[in-house]
C-alpha positions in Angstrom: -21.9 -2.9 -1.2 -22.6 0.2 -3.7 -22.7 -1.0 -7.3 -19.5 0.4 -8.5 -17.9 -1.7 -6.2 -20.0 -4.7 -7.1 -18.6 -3.9 -10.8 -15.1 -3.7 -9.7 -15.4 -6.9 -8.1 -17.0 -8.6 -11.2 -14.3 -6.8 -13.4 -11.7 -8.4 -11.3 -13.2 -11.9 -12.1 -13.5 -10.8 -15.9 -9.7 -10.0 -16.0 -8.0 -12.3 -13.7 -9.7 -15.7 -14.6 -8.9 -15.4 -18.3 -5.3 -14.2 -17.6 -4.6 -17.1 -15.4 -5.9 -19.6 -17.8 -3.9 -18.1 -20.6 -1.0 -18.0 -18.2 -1.2 -21.9 -17.4 -1.9 -22.9 -21.3 1.0 -20.6 -22.4 3.3 -22.1 -19.3 2.3 -25.4 -20.7 3.2 -25.0 -24.1 6.4 -23.4 -23.3 7.4 -26.4 -21.1 6.4 -28.7 -23.9 8.1 -26.8 -26.8 11.4 -26.0 -24.6 14.7 -25.6 -27.0 17.9 -24.5 -25.6 18.7 -22.4 -28.9 15.5 -20.1 -28.8 15.1 -17.1 -26.9 12.2 -16.9 -24.7 12.7 -13.7 -23.1 9.6 -12.3 -24.8 7.7 -15.7 -23.5 8.9 -15.0 -20.3 7.8 -11.5 -20.0 4.3 -12.2 -21.5 4.0 -15.0 -18.8 5.2 -12.5 -15.9 2.5 -10.0 -17.2 -0.3 -12.4 -17.3 0.8 -13.8 -13.8 0.8 -10.1 -12.5 -2.5 -9.4 -13.8 -4.1 -12.5 -12.4 -2.6 -11.7 -9.0 -3.5 -8.4 -8.9 -7.3 -9.5 -9.7 -7.2 -12.1 -6.8 -5.5 -9.3 -4.3 -8.6 -6.9 -5.1 -11.1 -9.9 -4.6 -9.3 -10.6 -1.3 -9.4 -6.7 -0.5 -13.0 -6.6 -0.9 -14.0 -9.7 0.5 -11.9 -9.5 3.7 -11.8 -5.7 4.6 -14.7 -4.0 2.7 -16.4 -1.8 3.6 -14.9 -0.8 7.1 -12.2 -3.4 8.2 -8.7 -2.0 8.8 -6.3 -3.2 6.3 -2.7 -4.3 7.7 0.3 -2.6 6.6 1.7 -5.6 4.9 -1.2 -6.2 3.0 -1.4 -2.4 1.9 2.2 -2.6 0.9 1.4 -5.6 -1.3 -1.5 -3.7 -2.9 0.7 -0.7 -3.7 3.6 -3.0 -5.2 0.6 -4.7 -7.3 -0.9 -1.2 -8.2 2.6 -0.1 -9.7 3.6 -3.2 -11.5 0.1 -3.4 -13.0 0.4 0.2 -14.0 3.7 -0.3 -15.9 2.1 -3.6 -17.6 -0.9 -1.5 -18.5 1.5 0.9 -20.2 3.4 -2.0 -22.1 -0.1 -3.3 -23.3 -0.7 0.1 -24.5 2.4 0.3 -26.4 1.8 -3.2 -28.0 -2.0 -2.0 -29.0 -0.2 1.0 -30.6 2.2 -0.9 -32.1 -0.1 -3.5 -33.4 -2.8 -1.2 -34.8 0.0 0.7 -36.7 0.9 -2.8 -38.5 -2.5 -3.8 -39.1 -4.1 -0.5 -40.5 -0.9 0.3 -42.3 -0.8 1.3 -45.9 -0.3 -2.0 -47.9 -1.5 -4.2 -45.3 -4.9 -4.5 -46.4 -6.3 -8.3 -46.5 -9.5 -10.2 -46.1 -8.0 -11.8 -43.0 -9.6 -9.8 -40.0 -8.1 -11.9 -37.0 -5.4 -9.3 -36.3 -7.9 -6.7 -36.0 -10.2 -8.8 -33.9 -7.4 -10.0 -31.7 -6.4 -6.2 -31.3 -9.8 -5.3 -30.4 -10.2 -8.0 -27.8 -6.8 -6.8 -26.3 -7.8 -3.1 -26.2 -11.0 -4.0 -24.5 -9.1 -5.8 -21.9 -6.7 -3.1 -21.5 -9.7 -0.5 -20.7 -10.8 -2.9 -18.1 -7.3 -3.3 -16.4 -7.2 0.7 -16.6 -10.7 1.0 -14.9 -9.7 -1.9 -12.0 -6.4 0.0 -11.7 -8.3 3.3 -10.7 -10.8 1.8 -8.5 -7.8 -0.1 -7.0 -6.3 3.0 -6.0 -9.2 4.5 -4.2 -9.9 1.3 -2.4 -7.5 1.3 0.6 -8.3 4.8 1.0 -12.1 4.4 1.2 -11.7 1.4 3.5 -9.6 3.7 5.8 -12.1 6.4 5.6 -15.1 3.9 6.6 -13.0 2.5 9.5 -12.5 5.8 10.8 -16.0 6.8 10.6 -17.0 3.6 12.3 -14.7 4.1 15.0 -15.7 7.6 15.5 -19.7 6.3 15.7 -18.8 3.9 18.1 -16.6 6.2 20.2 -19.7 8.8 20.1 -22.1 5.8 20.7 -20.1 4.9 24.0 -19.8 8.7 25.2 -23.8 8.8 24.9 -24.3 5.7 26.5 -22.4 6.9 29.8 -24.2 10.0 29.9 -27.3 8.5 30.2 -28.9 7.8 34.1 
């Protein structure tokens, strides 16, 4: 396996495991603090984003382990990969908007203070966003690469059968 795909494989673990852990903790916290009068739209949106990021990472890990480098991907898995790619691209855009909004608040004039936890949290979210964008770019290339490798493997297999039949 080439190094960039090993990095892709590792980045999926780096992004999906913390997202899954955050999802579990937030879900448990939401259940424990349930209040009928509160509006939970933002919490559910955040839960959905964390779940989709986790599922996307685990789908990529599954694709890498099961089909890489040259096994044909079934159409249902290909559709699921495309749907996951589109949803996670929209989530990445939302996270970028969140980072820009958070940065505008954190670095605004008059918001200077000694507490740097907001800036640290913003930096962590931005680094994770960069990791997610790298994963999404490579995820878009993965099915095509696997299909090309499968096509080349089948072509070489057919050529080798033809060469064996022509020999006396």
